[in-house]
C-alpha positions as CSV (number, residue, x, y, z in Angstrom):
1,G,-98.3,-68.9,67.5
2,M,-99.3,-70.0,71.0
3,C,-97.9,-73.4,71.9
4,P,-100.3,-76.2,72.4
5,E,-99.6,-76.4,76.2
6,Y,-101.0,-72.9,76.8
7,Q,-104.0,-73.5,74.6
8,V,-104.7,-76.7,76.6
9,A,-104.2,-74.9,79.9
10,L,-106.7,-72.2,78.9
11,C,-109.3,-74.8,77.8
12,N,-108.9,-76.8,81.0
13,A,-109.3,-73.6,83.1
14,V,-112.5,-72.5,81.5
15,G,-113.9,-75.9,80.5
16,A,-113.9,-75.3,76.8
17,N,-113.1,-77.8,74.0
18,L,-110.0,-77.0,72.0
19,H,-110.2,-76.0,68.3
20,F,-106.6,-76.5,67.2
21,N,-105.4,-74.9,64.0
22,V,-102.4,-77.0,62.8
23,P,-99.7,-74.8,61.3
24,H,-98.8,-75.5,57.7
25,N,-95.3,-76.6,56.8
26,A,-93.9,-73.1,56.7
27,N,-90.3,-74.1,57.1
28,D,-90.5,-76.7,54.2
29,L,-89.6,-79.6,56.4
30,S,-89.4,-83.0,54.9
31,D,-92.7,-84.9,55.0
32,E,-91.2,-87.1,57.7
33,D,-90.2,-84.2,59.9
34,Y,-93.5,-82.4,59.4
35,E,-95.4,-85.5,60.4
36,F,-93.1,-85.8,63.4
37,F,-94.0,-82.2,64.4
38,L,-97.7,-83.1,64.1
39,R,-97.4,-86.2,66.2
40,D,-95.5,-84.3,68.8
41,A,-98.2,-81.6,69.0
42,F,-101.0,-84.1,69.3
43,T,-99.1,-86.1,71.9
44,R,-98.6,-83.1,74.1
45,I,-102.3,-82.2,73.8
46,R,-103.3,-85.7,74.7
47,D,-100.7,-86.5,77.4
48,G,-99.4,-83.1,78.6
49,S,-95.7,-82.1,78.8
50,P,-92.9,-82.4,81.3
51,A,-91.9,-79.5,83.5
52,V,-89.6,-76.8,82.1
53,P,-87.6,-74.6,84.6
54,G,-89.0,-71.1,84.8
55,V,-92.2,-71.9,82.9
56,N,-95.6,-72.7,84.4
57,G,-94.1,-72.3,87.8
58,G,-91.8,-75.3,87.1
59,Q,-94.8,-77.6,87.0
60,P,-95.7,-80.1,84.3
61,F,-98.3,-79.1,81.8
62,A,-101.5,-81.1,82.1
63,P,-103.1,-82.9,79.2
64,L,-106.4,-81.7,77.7
65,A,-109.0,-82.8,80.3
66,P,-110.6,-86.2,79.4
67,H,-114.1,-84.8,79.1
68,L,-113.0,-82.1,76.5
69,S,-112.8,-82.7,72.8
70,L,-110.1,-81.7,70.3
71,T,-111.2,-80.2,67.0
72,V,-108.4,-80.2,64.4
73,E,-108.3,-77.9,61.4
74,F,-105.5,-77.6,58.9
75,S,-104.0,-74.0,59.1
76,N,-106.4,-71.1,59.0
77,E,-108.4,-69.6,56.2
78,T,-106.5,-71.3,53.4
79,W,-108.7,-69.4,50.9
80,N,-107.4,-66.0,52.2
81,V,-105.0,-64.4,49.6
82,G,-103.7,-62.2,52.4
83,F,-102.4,-65.1,54.5
84,P,-99.0,-66.8,53.8
85,V,-100.5,-70.2,53.7
86,R,-102.3,-69.4,50.5
87,A,-99.1,-68.6,48.6
88,W,-97.4,-71.7,50.1
89,L,-100.3,-73.9,49.0
90,R,-100.3,-72.4,45.5
91,A,-96.6,-73.2,45.1
92,R,-97.2,-76.8,46.4
93,A,-100.1,-77.2,44.1
94,L,-98.2,-76.0,41.0
95,A,-95.3,-78.3,41.9
96,N,-97.6,-81.3,42.3
97,G,-99.8,-80.6,39.3
98,L,-102.9,-80.1,41.5
99,T,-105.6,-77.5,41.8
100,L,-105.4,-75.3,45.0
101,E,-108.4,-77.2,46.5
102,Q,-106.8,-80.6,45.7
103,Q,-103.6,-79.5,47.4
104,I,-105.5,-78.3,50.5
105,A,-107.4,-81.6,50.6
106,A,-104.1,-83.5,50.5
107,E,-102.8,-81.5,53.5
108,V,-106.1,-81.9,55.3
109,R,-106.0,-85.6,54.7
110,R,-102.5,-85.9,56.2
111,V,-103.3,-83.8,59.3
112,F,-106.5,-85.8,60.0
113,A,-104.6,-89.1,59.6
114,V,-101.9,-88.1,62.0
115,G,-104.5,-86.7,64.4
116,G,-106.3,-90.0,64.3
117,E,-103.1,-91.9,65.2
118,G,-102.7,-89.7,68.3
119,F,-106.3,-89.8,69.3
120,S,-107.1,-93.4,68.8
121,G,-108.5,-96.1,71.1
122,P,-110.0,-94.6,74.2
123,H,-109.4,-91.1,72.8
124,A,-110.9,-91.6,69.4
125,A,-114.3,-90.2,70.4
126,R,-112.7,-87.0,71.5
127,L,-111.3,-86.1,68.1
128,R,-113.3,-83.9,65.7
129,R,-112.1,-83.1,62.2
130,Y,-113.0,-79.7,60.8
131,V,-112.8,-78.2,57.3
132,G,-113.2,-74.4,56.9
133,G,-114.7,-72.5,53.9
134,C,-115.2,-69.0,52.6
135,L,-118.6,-67.4,53.0
136,G,-118.2,-65.3,49.9
137,D,-117.2,-68.3,47.7
138,A,-119.1,-71.5,48.4
139,S,-117.4,-73.3,45.6
140,F,-114.2,-73.3,47.7
141,L,-115.6,-75.6,50.4
142,R,-117.4,-77.7,47.8
143,N,-114.2,-78.4,45.9
144,V,-112.2,-79.2,49.0
145,L,-114.8,-81.6,50.2
146,A,-115.1,-83.2,46.8
147,A,-111.3,-83.7,46.7
148,L,-111.5,-85.4,50.2
149,A,-114.3,-87.8,49.5
150,P,-115.2,-90.6,49.9
151,D,-112.9,-92.0,52.6
152,V,-112.1,-89.1,54.9
153,Q,-114.2,-88.5,58.0
154,V,-115.3,-84.9,58.4
155,D,-117.1,-84.1,61.6
156,A,-117.8,-80.4,61.0
157,A,-117.4,-77.9,58.2
158,G,-118.4,-74.3,57.4
159,P,-117.2,-70.7,56.8
160,A,-116.9,-67.8,59.1
161,C,-119.8,-65.4,59.2
162,Y,-119.6,-61.7,60.2
163,F,-122.1,-58.8,59.9
164,G,-121.4,-55.1,59.6
165,P,-122.7,-52.0,58.0
166,R,-123.9,-51.9,54.4
167,P,-121.3,-50.8,51.9
168,A,-123.7,-48.2,50.4
169,D,-124.1,-46.7,53.9
170,I,-120.4,-46.6,54.5
171,E,-119.9,-44.8,51.1
172,R,-122.5,-42.2,52.1
173,W,-120.9,-41.7,55.5
174,L,-117.5,-41.0,53.9
175,L,-118.9,-38.5,51.4
176,N,-117.0,-35.2,51.7
177,A,-115.0,-36.5,54.6
178,E,-111.5,-35.1,55.0
179,G,-109.3,-37.5,57.0
180,G,-109.7,-37.0,60.7
181,V,-110.5,-33.3,60.3
182,S,-114.2,-33.3,59.3
183,C,-116.9,-35.9,58.5
184,P,-120.1,-34.1,57.8
185,N,-122.0,-37.3,57.0
186,C,-120.6,-39.6,59.6
187,P,-123.2,-41.7,61.4
188,T,-124.3,-41.9,65.0
189,P,-123.5,-45.1,66.8
190,E,-127.2,-46.0,66.5
191,A,-127.1,-45.6,62.7
192,V,-124.1,-48.0,62.6
193,I,-126.1,-50.6,64.4
194,E,-129.2,-50.1,62.2
195,S,-127.1,-50.4,59.0
196,A,-125.6,-53.7,60.3
197,R,-129.1,-55.0,61.2
198,S,-130.4,-54.3,57.7
199,R,-127.5,-56.3,56.2
200,I,-127.9,-59.5,58.2
201,Q,-130.6,-60.7,55.8
202,D,-128.0,-60.7,53.0
203,L,-126.2,-63.5,54.9
204,D,-129.1,-66.0,54.5
205,P,-128.5,-67.2,50.9
206,K,-124.7,-67.6,51.5
207,L,-125.3,-69.6,54.7
208,L,-128.0,-71.8,53.1
209,E,-125.7,-72.6,50.2
210,H,-122.9,-73.7,52.6
211,Q,-125.4,-75.7,54.6
212,L,-126.4,-77.7,51.5
213,I,-122.7,-78.3,50.7
214,V,-122.0,-79.6,54.2
215,Q,-125.1,-81.7,54.3
216,S,-124.2,-83.3,50.9
217,Y,-120.9,-84.7,52.3
218,V,-121.4,-88.3,53.4
219,N,-118.8,-89.7,55.8
220,P,-117.4,-93.3,55.5
221,D,-119.5,-94.2,58.5
222,G,-122.7,-92.8,56.9
223,S,-122.9,-89.7,59.0
224,Y,-122.9,-86.1,57.9
225,P,-120.7,-83.2,59.2
226,H,-122.1,-80.6,61.5
227,F,-122.6,-77.2,60.0
228,E,-120.2,-75.2,62.1
229,L,-118.9,-71.6,61.8
230,Y,-115.2,-71.3,62.8
231,E,-115.7,-67.6,63.6
232,A,-118.7,-65.4,63.8
233,G,-119.8,-62.1,65.2
234,A,-119.9,-58.3,64.5
235,S,-117.3,-56.8,62.2
236,F,-117.6,-53.1,62.2
237,A,-114.2,-52.9,60.4
238,A,-113.7,-49.2,60.0
239,G,-110.0,-49.2,60.3
240,F,-108.9,-45.6,60.8
241,Q,-111.8,-44.2,58.8
242,P,-113.8,-41.3,60.2
243,W,-116.8,-43.5,61.1
244,G,-114.6,-45.7,63.2
245,K,-115.3,-43.7,66.4
246,P,-119.1,-44.2,66.2
247,A,-118.5,-47.9,65.2
248,S,-116.5,-48.3,68.5
249,Q,-119.1,-46.5,70.5
250,A,-121.8,-48.7,69.0
251,Q,-120.2,-51.8,70.6
252,R,-121.4,-50.7,74.0
253,L,-125.0,-49.8,73.2
254,P,-127.7,-52.0,74.6
255,A,-129.0,-52.3,71.0
256,M,-126.1,-54.5,70.2
257,Y,-127.6,-57.1,72.5
258,D,-130.8,-57.1,70.5
259,L,-128.9,-57.2,67.3
260,Y,-127.2,-60.4,68.3
261,V,-130.2,-62.1,70.0
262,L,-133.0,-61.0,67.8
263,D,-131.3,-60.8,64.4
264,F,-128.0,-62.4,64.0
265,V,-128.5,-65.6,66.0
266,R,-132.0,-66.0,64.6
267,A,-130.5,-65.9,61.1
268,L,-127.9,-68.5,62.0
269,M,-130.5,-70.8,63.4
270,E,-132.8,-70.5,60.5
271,S,-129.9,-71.4,58.2
272,G,-129.3,-74.6,60.1
273,V,-126.0,-73.7,61.8
274,D,-125.3,-76.2,64.6
275,I,-122.3,-74.7,66.3
276,V,-120.8,-71.2,66.4
277,N,-117.3,-70.3,67.6
278,W,-117.7,-66.7,68.7
279,Y,-114.9,-64.4,67.6
280,S,-113.6,-63.5,70.1
281,F,-113.6,-62.9,73.8
282,M,-110.9,-60.3,73.6
283,T,-110.6,-57.0,71.7
284,E,-108.7,-53.8,71.5
285,G,-110.0,-51.0,73.6
286,N,-110.1,-48.5,70.9
287,Q,-110.7,-48.1,67.1
288,G,-107.5,-49.9,66.1
289,S,-106.3,-50.6,62.5
290,A,-109.0,-53.0,61.6
291,G,-111.9,-52.1,63.8
292,P,-113.7,-53.4,66.9
293,F,-114.0,-57.2,67.3
294,G,-114.7,-59.3,70.2
295,H,-117.2,-59.3,73.1
296,W,-115.4,-57.4,75.9
297,E,-113.6,-54.1,75.6
298,R,-111.4,-55.0,78.5
299,M,-110.9,-58.3,80.2
300,D,-111.7,-56.8,83.6
301,Q,-115.3,-56.0,82.7
302,T,-118.0,-58.0,84.4
303,I,-121.6,-58.8,83.7
304,T,-124.4,-60.1,85.8
305,L,-124.8,-63.8,85.7
306,P,-127.1,-65.4,84.8
307,V,-128.0,-62.8,82.2
308,P,-131.6,-61.8,82.8
309,D,-134.2,-62.0,80.0
310,V,-134.1,-58.3,79.5
311,Y,-130.6,-57.0,79.1
312,I,-129.4,-54.7,81.9
313,D,-127.0,-52.1,80.4
314,E,-123.6,-52.9,81.9
315,G,-121.6,-51.8,78.8
316,V,-120.9,-55.3,77.5
317,P,-124.0,-56.2,75.5
318,K,-122.3,-58.6,73.1
319,A,-120.8,-60.6,76.0
320,A,-124.2,-60.7,77.7
321,A,-125.8,-61.9,74.4
322,I,-123.2,-64.7,74.1
323,Y,-123.8,-65.8,77.7
324,R,-127.6,-65.7,77.1
325,L,-127.4,-67.8,74.0
326,P,-128.2,-70.1,72.4
327,P,-131.9,-70.0,72.5
328,R,-133.7,-73.3,72.2
329,R,-134.9,-74.4,68.8
330,T,-138.6,-75.0,68.7
331,P,-139.7,-78.4,67.5
């Protein structure tokens, strides 16, 4: 992955706080060596790094700016069976006689402790501790937090949250389709958006369940974690299916702006979400193997700032929606 120095440099350049996913012990280092690795990473984020010839113009790397915070999270999507960390955790849990969630909690506890050592004293207020969950299985986050309690500070927790077309609609679109040759029932880009809009309401009970789980965790100092989504946004994940082309075209329609502003963000606010980390500000410029993500098709696209109340079609409706948000909560 990207080294901490580059992540810090990006955050300093754009004035963003750093959400740092700490790698799991993939090389099976000793506990001592892994904790040394953690301390070194946190030190470089806090203090910067010396100059390296041929890198960064030969200049030292600056530390994370003092007004920016560091959110630390152990690995990424530890619930995801498609990620190597899941198999690694399963093996560790079996060897230690623990459940998967108990093993995750043990790893989280260690990472938080080492992070607290690095960001202590005058830096303590800048450190945020995050625990990620799975939107489709609320028991995962519940069990991890239960294994952490009662002496571990958790500043934020929550799942990712994406929206996309309804499965029943996708099945209908693919009826009688023949690879990339013909697709008699494929949707228009407008139909893709409308299907996604109708599915957003299905997110409400899942989000509310996670909100209750997060709010039920009491920190040692008596506070409660923020309900925070580590990723969120549109997921028209068509892969190379025939409806992938209209899914990509839908990304640039002005209706995507309304879908975000009027539907998705409203649903998040009504579910008590405090913070959203939008995924992401980069995307492939075509259909791709997974489908279109992100908020810009190309990084050289521009939008009018400040974004006006009524979206002016400039081909980047999602990016404009993100700049326009968040709306203010009414009392």
